[in-house]
Backbone as ProteinMPNN parsed JSONL, in Angstrom:
{"seq_chain_A": "MTRRLLSTRRLVPLDRLDDYFDDWQRVRGAAEAAGGRAWLFRGAGHEDHFLEFIEWGDEHGPTPLPDDAAVAAARLHLDVAFGPGHADDWEEAPSGRGREDA", "coords_chain_A": {"N_chain_A": [[0.942, -1.093, 0.314], [0.242, 1.846, -0.803], [1.113, 5.269, 0.445], [-0.556, 8.347, 0.785], [-0.084, 12.072, 0.837], [-1.348, 15.125, 1.425], [-0.108, 18.017, 1.653], [-0.637, 21.41, 3.354], [0.064, 24.96, 3.569], [-0.952, 27.554, 5.087], [-1.877, 30.771, 6.147], [-3.399, 32.593, 8.803], [-5.269, 35.134, 9.809], [-4.44, 36.081, 13.341], [-6.795, 37.327, 14.7], [-8.816, 35.652, 14.151], [-8.609, 32.624, 14.671], [-9.736, 31.206, 15.942], [-12.568, 30.956, 14.344], [-10.874, 29.965, 12.25], [-10.199, 27.486, 13.203], [-12.41, 25.832, 14.064], [-13.395, 25.528, 11.408], [-11.297, 24.093, 10.6], [-11.635, 21.712, 11.829], [-13.746, 20.624, 10.311], [-13.194, 20.104, 7.972], [-11.197, 17.969, 9.051], [-13.0, 15.842, 10.281], [-14.127, 15.263, 7.729], [-12.361, 13.93, 6.202], [-11.461, 12.154, 7.932], [-14.089, 10.355, 7.942], [-14.056, 9.464, 5.695], [-11.932, 7.962, 5.441], [-9.424, 8.616, 5.958], [-6.772, 10.552, 7.47], [-6.202, 13.395, 9.036], [-3.78, 16.347, 9.985], [-2.833, 19.15, 11.78], [-0.743, 21.597, 12.091], [0.847, 23.976, 13.883], [3.17, 27.103, 13.621], [6.326, 27.183, 14.976], [7.639, 29.143, 15.977], [5.509, 31.466, 14.779], [2.616, 32.208, 15.17], [0.604, 32.353, 13.539], [1.012, 30.858, 11.038], [0.136, 28.043, 9.71], [0.45, 24.695, 9.137], [-1.18, 22.224, 7.313], [-1.95, 19.025, 7.082], [-3.218, 16.376, 5.272], [-3.886, 12.589, 5.194], [-4.157, 9.594, 2.983], [-4.174, 6.209, 2.26], [-4.215, 3.573, -0.674], [-5.6, 2.151, -0.456], [-8.415, 3.843, -0.444], [-9.298, 4.138, -2.971], [-10.011, 4.948, -6.407], [-9.919, 7.401, -6.577], [-8.595, 10.427, -4.975], [-8.325, 11.079, -1.796], [-8.283, 14.056, -1.212], [-10.124, 14.849, -3.11], [-12.457, 13.798, -2.63], [-16.069, 14.196, -2.318], [-17.221, 16.016, 0.704], [-14.778, 16.538, 1.679], [-13.247, 17.891, -0.03], [-15.109, 20.173, -0.018], [-15.112, 21.201, 2.332], [-12.187, 21.68, 2.707], [-12.332, 24.021, 0.804], [-14.278, 25.425, 1.541], [-12.074, 26.717, 3.597], [-10.539, 27.304, 2.078], [-11.806, 29.737, 1.071], [-12.52, 31.485, 3.42], [-10.341, 32.171, 4.539], [-8.139, 32.14, 2.53], [-6.512, 30.987, -0.319], [-4.326, 28.209, 0.361], [-1.146, 27.35, 0.248], [-0.144, 24.158, -1.193], [0.827, 20.745, -1.504], [1.419, 17.673, -3.207], [2.361, 14.722, -1.827], [3.923, 11.206, -2.158], [4.485, 8.016, -0.559], [7.691, 7.305, 0.119], [10.028, 4.606, -1.249], [11.593, 2.694, 1.011], [13.714, 1.803, 0.754], [15.13, -0.275, 1.295], [13.412, -2.943, -0.07], [11.184, -2.811, 0.023], [8.409, -1.105, 0.137], [6.217, -0.902, 2.263], [7.873, -0.481, 4.461]], "CA_chain_A": [[-0.083, -0.213, 0.082], [1.516, 3.282, -0.799], [0.55, 6.192, 1.453], [-0.394, 9.68, -0.152], [-0.003, 13.141, 1.684], [-1.463, 16.212, 0.76], [0.054, 19.202, 2.761], [-0.873, 23.043, 2.614], [0.349, 25.575, 4.302], [-1.489, 28.36, 5.336], [-1.392, 32.274, 7.126], [-4.338, 32.749, 9.568], [-5.307, 36.234, 10.969], [-4.708, 36.041, 14.725], [-7.855, 37.482, 15.211], [-9.665, 34.815, 13.491], [-8.085, 31.766, 14.882], [-11.334, 30.409, 16.645], [-13.17, 30.351, 13.149], [-10.222, 28.534, 11.129], [-9.949, 25.604, 14.071], [-13.584, 25.573, 13.992], [-13.18, 25.308, 9.975], [-10.416, 22.989, 9.957], [-12.381, 20.306, 12.778], [-14.803, 20.12, 9.254], [-11.58, 19.111, 7.14], [-10.762, 16.482, 9.695], [-14.025, 15.132, 10.223], [-14.402, 14.779, 6.797], [-10.792, 13.316, 5.994], [-11.866, 10.802, 8.893], [-15.232, 10.01, 7.756], [-13.158, 8.979, 4.299], [-11.16, 6.997, 5.63], [-8.052, 9.302, 6.147], [-6.424, 10.984, 8.541], [-6.066, 15.039, 8.88], [-3.428, 16.72, 11.483], [-3.047, 20.667, 11.848], [0.572, 22.118, 13.139], [1.328, 25.632, 13.572], [4.728, 27.249, 13.683], [6.427, 27.169, 16.775], [7.999, 30.958, 15.971], [4.586, 32.408, 13.703], [1.474, 31.966, 15.21], [-0.215, 32.486, 12.2], [1.568, 30.001, 10.22], [-0.207, 26.347, 10.016], [0.454, 23.697, 8.376], [-2.036, 21.21, 7.286], [-1.635, 17.436, 6.569], [-4.223, 15.097, 4.952], [-2.99, 11.275, 4.436], [-4.69, 8.128, 2.657], [-3.409, 4.98, 1.608], [-4.444, 3.297, -1.841], [-7.357, 1.314, -0.184], [-9.037, 4.826, -0.13], [-9.69, 3.867, -4.273], [-9.107, 5.557, -7.397], [-10.438, 8.872, -6.673], [-7.722, 11.183, -3.861], [-8.795, 11.891, -0.376], [-8.869, 15.299, -1.375], [-11.226, 15.161, -3.676], [-13.608, 13.716, -2.123], [-17.08, 15.418, -1.95], [-16.924, 16.258, 1.318], [-13.232, 16.752, 1.913], [-13.256, 19.158, -0.857], [-16.263, 20.992, 0.214], [-14.278, 21.351, 3.392], [-10.768, 22.936, 1.981], [-12.919, 24.98, -0.177], [-14.613, 26.547, 2.601], [-10.887, 27.239, 4.192], [-9.836, 28.529, 1.19], [-12.587, 31.138, 0.84], [-12.78, 32.298, 4.417], [-8.768, 32.219, 4.607], [-7.411, 32.944, 1.15], [-5.858, 29.861, -0.79], [-2.795, 28.242, 0.72], [-0.134, 26.612, -0.936], [-0.934, 23.049, -1.446], [1.77, 20.196, -2.638], [0.78, 16.107, -3.403], [3.195, 13.691, -1.523], [3.631, 10.04, -1.812], [5.651, 7.594, 0.221], [8.771, 6.954, -1.041], [10.385, 3.539, -1.301], [12.284, 2.882, 2.162], [15.318, 1.552, 0.172], [14.956, -2.121, 1.707], [13.303, -3.041, -1.197], [9.838, -2.844, 0.67], [7.85, 0.024, 0.327], [5.363, -0.797, 3.315], [8.451, -0.147, 5.589]], "C_chain_A": [[0.72, 1.395, 0.216], [0.491, 4.263, -0.05], [0.366, 7.19, 0.721], [-0.554, 10.778, 0.965], [-0.382, 14.485, 0.755], [-1.495, 17.296, 2.31], [-0.414, 20.876, 2.334], [-0.682, 24.096, 3.722], [-0.265, 27.008, 4.009], [-1.3, 29.849, 6.45], [-2.69, 32.66, 7.364], [-4.207, 34.188, 10.194], [-5.197, 35.711, 12.529], [-6.072, 36.046, 15.366], [-8.956, 36.336, 15.056], [-9.297, 33.014, 13.613], [-9.162, 30.803, 15.049], [-12.357, 29.786, 15.442], [-12.364, 29.503, 12.577], [-10.075, 27.378, 12.622], [-11.293, 25.293, 13.762], [-14.027, 24.595, 12.378], [-12.179, 23.756, 9.438], [-10.987, 21.508, 10.332], [-13.195, 20.063, 11.256], [-13.997, 19.186, 8.689], [-11.412, 17.866, 8.036], [-11.338, 15.515, 10.14], [-14.475, 14.291, 8.827], [-13.699, 13.743, 6.209], [-11.392, 11.847, 6.883], [-12.672, 9.874, 8.572], [-15.14, 8.942, 6.317], [-12.501, 7.83, 4.093], [-9.594, 7.297, 5.859], [-8.165, 9.868, 7.334], [-6.326, 12.771, 8.212], [-5.092, 15.114, 10.527], [-3.076, 18.107, 10.869], [-1.685, 20.971, 13.264], [0.407, 24.046, 13.028], [2.573, 25.904, 13.824], [5.035, 27.77, 15.027], [6.535, 28.986, 17.001], [6.693, 31.833, 15.143], [3.377, 31.414, 14.338], [0.442, 31.644, 14.54], [0.151, 31.769, 11.145], [0.935, 28.464, 10.485], [0.056, 25.598, 8.55], [-0.437, 22.348, 8.51], [-1.524, 20.15, 6.521], [-3.139, 16.659, 6.675], [-3.469, 13.718, 4.585], [-4.26, 10.982, 4.038], [-3.866, 7.327, 2.522], [-4.851, 4.558, 0.252], [-6.001, 2.657, -1.842], [-8.597, 2.567, -0.401], [-9.968, 4.804, -1.626], [-9.127, 4.832, -5.014], [-9.27, 7.392, -7.525], [-9.557, 9.509, -5.269], [-8.545, 11.41, -2.385], [-9.357, 13.252, -0.549], [-9.662, 15.806, -2.13], [-12.448, 14.944, -3.365], [-14.561, 14.343, -1.731], [-17.202, 16.389, -0.564], [-15.619, 17.005, 1.657], [-13.188, 17.844, 1.345], [-14.017, 20.203, -0.614], [-15.604, 21.847, 1.264], [-13.113, 22.324, 3.302], [-11.664, 23.772, 0.923], [-13.3, 26.059, 0.285], [-13.382, 27.562, 3.288], [-10.306, 28.035, 3.224], [-10.987, 29.961, 0.968], [-12.374, 31.553, 1.99], [-11.526, 32.426, 4.795], [-8.267, 32.349, 3.932], [-6.46, 30.984, 1.059], [-4.569, 29.621, -0.156], [-2.286, 27.15, -0.102], [-0.434, 25.09, -0.253], [0.185, 21.985, -1.761], [1.512, 18.683, -2.538], [2.313, 15.445, -2.933], [2.775, 12.477, -1.748], [4.544, 9.422, -1.043], [6.778, 7.276, -0.179], [9.555, 5.526, -0.18], [11.673, 3.818, 0.34], [13.599, 2.29, 1.814], [15.846, 0.128, 0.487], [14.146, -3.104, 0.878], [11.703, -3.67, -0.854], [9.276, -1.754, 0.977], [6.681, 0.318, 1.309], [6.547, -0.818, 4.357], [8.692, 0.453, 6.334]], "O_chain_A": [[1.486, 1.857, 1.062], [-0.72, 4.057, 0.026], [1.124, 7.184, -0.25], [-1.131, 10.441, 1.998], [0.134, 14.798, -0.318], [-2.2, 17.41, 3.312], [-0.48, 21.346, 1.198], [-1.336, 23.991, 4.76], [-0.132, 27.565, 2.92], [-0.582, 29.802, 7.449], [-3.326, 33.079, 6.398], [-3.277, 34.477, 10.947], [-6.006, 34.839, 12.847], [-6.509, 35.251, 16.198], [-9.877, 36.218, 15.865], [-9.684, 32.235, 12.742], [-9.379, 29.798, 14.371], [-12.837, 28.652, 15.43], [-12.768, 28.373, 12.304], [-9.665, 26.252, 12.341], [-11.375, 24.29, 13.053], [-14.638, 23.537, 12.227], [-12.248, 22.902, 8.553], [-10.934, 20.491, 9.641], [-13.208, 18.844, 11.084], [-13.986, 17.959, 8.783], [-11.538, 16.754, 7.524], [-10.78, 14.459, 10.439], [-14.963, 13.164, 8.75], [-14.263, 12.753, 5.742], [-11.658, 10.752, 6.389], [-12.373, 8.691, 8.737], [-15.87, 8.002, 6.004], [-12.423, 7.025, 3.165], [-8.718, 6.435, 5.928], [-9.122, 9.847, 8.108], [-6.405, 13.197, 7.06], [-5.282, 14.529, 11.594], [-3.018, 18.257, 9.649], [-1.608, 20.77, 14.476], [-0.034, 24.898, 12.257], [3.242, 24.98, 14.285], [4.408, 28.442, 15.846], [5.923, 29.771, 17.726], [6.997, 32.997, 14.88], [3.225, 30.217, 14.091], [-0.452, 30.848, 14.827], [-0.467, 32.061, 10.121], [1.305, 27.813, 11.462], [-0.108, 25.899, 7.368], [-0.449, 21.591, 9.481], [-0.815, 20.267, 5.521], [-3.882, 16.43, 7.629], [-2.545, 13.723, 3.772], [-5.274, 11.595, 4.372], [-2.686, 7.655, 2.655], [-5.991, 5.022, 0.217], [-6.972, 2.624, -2.598], [-9.747, 2.145, -0.522], [-11.1, 5.286, -1.638], [-8.139, 5.493, -4.696], [-8.847, 8.239, -8.312], [-9.962, 8.923, -4.264], [-9.524, 12.156, -2.366], [-10.481, 13.622, -0.21], [-10.015, 16.984, -2.057], [-13.409, 15.647, -3.68], [-14.349, 15.144, -0.821], [-17.283, 17.594, -0.798], [-15.681, 18.211, 1.899], [-13.093, 18.868, 2.022], [-13.593, 21.285, -1.018], [-15.533, 23.068, 1.126], [-13.091, 23.481, 3.721], [-10.913, 24.082, -0.001], [-13.046, 27.212, -0.062], [-13.527, 28.766, 3.496], [-9.735, 29.116, 3.371], [-10.594, 31.097, 0.702], [-11.667, 32.533, 1.754], [-11.585, 33.072, 5.841], [-7.282, 32.948, 4.362], [-6.047, 30.2, 1.913], [-3.74, 30.525, -0.056], [-2.828, 26.344, -0.859], [-0.84, 24.892, 0.892], [0.782, 22.519, -2.697], [1.345, 18.433, -1.345], [3.31, 15.655, -3.625], [1.569, 12.245, -1.668], [5.515, 10.108, -0.723], [6.667, 6.772, -1.296], [9.655, 5.384, 1.038], [12.341, 4.821, 0.593], [14.522, 2.323, 2.628], [16.817, -0.428, -0.026], [14.277, -4.266, 1.262], [11.193, -4.684, -1.331], [9.535, -1.277, 2.081], [6.153, 1.429, 1.339], [6.114, -1.296, 5.406], [9.41, 0.044, 7.247]]}, "name": "protein", "num_of_chains": 1, "seq": "MTRRLLSTRRLVPLDRLDDYFDDWQRVRGAAEAAGGRAWLFRGAGHEDHFLEFIEWGDEHGPTPLPDDAAVAAARLHLDVAFGPGHADDWEEAPSGRGREDA"}
């Protein structure tokens, strides 16, 4: 199984953090309901910098988890409310030991 990851960097105004956290919970809930996982990290030295992660595996099927209707809608809401973040798609690298799942 190959794991995949979508990472998004986003700046959030400090006076809107409560709204952002509420909206992120919608993304997390949608990702988990669709069989994935989601994490949110904050910059250690920059409280308005966030790194969002959505992870899923091949078992999710041919449609990437971020394209799932509920996940995509929740992410779009974040983009509209807080501006688009910078997103990157990742896939798990082989371990170098001949096994991709190690």
